[in-house]
N, C-alpha and C positions, 0 to 999 in steps of 0.2 A: 504494500500500500504506500502511496506516496507520502512524503513527509508532511505536506500541508494538511492532508486528511487526518493523519495521526495527531496533529496539533489540535484539530477541531474535534475529533472523535476520540478523546482521551479515555473513554470507557469502553472503546471497541464495540459500540452498539451496531455498527455496520456488520461486523462478523456475527453478532448475535442474531440479527435479522436473516443473514444468509444461512445460518445454521438451523433456523426455525423448523423447516420441513423435516430435517433429521430428528430434531428433538420431539416433534409431534409423533413421528413413527415410533421412536423408542418408547415414549410415554404410553402410546397405544398398546405396544407389545407388553409392557409391564402391567398395564391395567387389565389385560385379558385374564390374568391370573387372580385378580381380586374379585371375590364373590361376597355380596352383602345380602343377607337374608332379610326378609320382611316385605311389607307392602307399604310403599312410600308414595305420597302424593305431592310432597313439597321438598325442595332442596335449597339450601342457602349456600352460596359460594361467596367467600370474602376475598377481595383483592383490590388493589389500587394500581392505577397505571397499567403497565404491561402485565402485572399479575392477574388482572381481571380478564385478560384475553382468553384463557382456556374456558372460563365460564361463558363468555360470549360465544365462543365457537360451539360449545355444547348446546347452548340455547338455540343457535341457528340450525345446528344439525337436527335437533329434535323437532324444531318447527318444520323442517323439510319433510319429516316423516308423516306429517299430517295426522298422526295418532298420538300426539304428545299429551299425555294425561298427567305429566309431571310439571308442577308449578315451580319455576326457578326464580329465586330472588338473588340478584347480583348486589351484594353489599359492598359499596365502595367508600365506606367511611371507617373511622377508627372505633365507632361504637357498634353495639349489637343491632340487629335488624329491628324494625318496629314491632311493638307488642302484637299488632294485628296479624303479623305473619307467623309468629312463633306459636 
């Protein structure tokens, strides 16, 4: 990467973005082994900034299925979700 970009992108965010597809694939493979029993109708996902992205992707994916019976609340604050959701 050229020096000027390194000066501006001191956190190497460009590489993080480029690596995102591989991270999603690896995360998906790891998640295949996770099994949660129970009957759930709501899910709270907490994250701010880029940490909220997985929740947004899950929400978009489930919306595409047209059979989404799972209510998802994306919590993007430092506090707990509203009482009405819990």
